[in-house]
N, C-alpha and C positions, 0 to 999 in steps of 0.2 A: 148681502142681499137680505131684504126684509120681506116677510110674508104676512098677508092680512086675512086670507080666507081660512077660517078655523079648520075646515076639513083638510086643506092642504097642509096646514101646520101639524095637525094630528098624524098625518101620514108619515111625517118625518121621524116619529118616535115608535118604539116598540110598544106592544099591547099594554104592558104594566104601567108605563108612563101615560099612554093614551087614556087609560081609565082614571088616572089622577087629574089629568089636564082637562079632559072633555067637559066636566061640569063647570069648570072655572071660565072657559072661553066660549061656551055656547049657551043658548037658552036665555030666558028673560033676566037672569041675574048675572050675566056674563061680565067679566072684568076686562079692563084694558090690558093688552099684551103686546109684546115686541118679540118677534121670532127671527133669529138670524143664524147663520153658520159662522162659527168662530174657530180659530186655531186651537186645538187641544193636544196636550201631550200627556200620555198616561203616566201617573205617578209611580207605577210599578214596572211595566214592561217597556216603557219609554216610546211607545208607538205614537207617531204624530198623525193627526187626522183632522179633517174638517168635521166639526161637531155641531149638530143642531142644538141651539140653546133658546129657551123661551123664558122671558121675564114677564110675570103676571103681577099687576099692581092691585093691591087690596084697597079697601075703602079709606084707609088712612094714608095711602100714598107709598106704602112700603112694597118692595118687590120681592116675590118668591121666584127663585131661579130653578128651572128644571133642565136637566141634561142627561143623556144616556151614560152608562158606564162603558168602559173599554171592553173589547171581546174577551179580555183576560179576567174581567169582573171587577177591576179596580177603577178608581176615579180618574177623570181627566182634569188636569190643571188647564184652565181656559185663559187664553190671551186675547183680550178684547182688541181686535185689530182696528176697530172704529176709533179708538183713543190714541192711535199711533200718529195721527197727523200726517199720514202718507208714508212715514218711514219708521222703522223700529228694529231693534236687535233683540233676538231671543236666543238663549243658550241652547246649542244642539243637545238633545237628550242623551246622545251616545258619546260624542267626543268632546263635548263642552265648548267647542269653538262657537263662534257667533253666526247665527242664521240671520241674514238681513231680510227684512220684510219691507217691500215697497209697493205702494199702490201705483199701478201702471195705467189704470183707467177705470171708469165706472160705466155700468150699463143698467138699463131698466127696461 
């Protein structure tokens, strides 16, 4: 799912990230952005979660990516489910077997 209202996007993030993101996506000098929820697996505790991710494009066309950290304080590895073409396999963070991801439908 993609979000376009800057205030809705900001509400997805904790205060520290809101402060970094707000001047980039609001006001007269706002940048183009794409905000989605992606599959994230913590690199440390192995928690799997739906993680808000925002990509903000600068004037040269390069993207800066902002995402929260896990509740344990470590980074999430993000799996871009939009690039899966409807099906994908991701290794289970605990047992290493395959997690199959399949798009069953879309809504808007």
